[in-house]
C-alpha angles and dihedrals in degrees: 000000000000090000091052092051092050089049092052090052090057092044098047102022098044099025095239126153115247089255092051091048092058100080098044089046091055091047092052091048090052091048093048091048093053093045092050090046091052090050093049091242100109095071091050090051089048092054090052099038098036119192093006089080093052094070111132099255102046096028092052091049091048094051093050095045092047092052091046091050092047093056102034092107088066092062137265098281106032095029112033098019097044098041103034092089098045093103099026098041095084091052092051093048093047091048094050094045093046091048089051095053093042087052090052090050090050091048095048098046095036092233110176096019090115089067091058095057 
């Protein structure tokens, strides 16, 4: 619901099309997720809202930010940099591998070639 409200602000306030409003809406949601995580509010919202906070964009930003905050005392490189992807790393790897195999299937079966002619 919050994402829809932010999108409406871009559509009506900044005169964007719905398609154009998509990217800035996602950026604002990521920024809000990180700010709320840093303030310690995101987890309280997650307890109240449940699965609604685990959506890919905000949940992913929260998991990366939480890991970075947890290890910040160990330094920027060995603490934040090395541990930021602990929770999110498996999601990134799965996404890349899945995209690779889907791309191979598209290439083998020529799916979508009709659109290029």
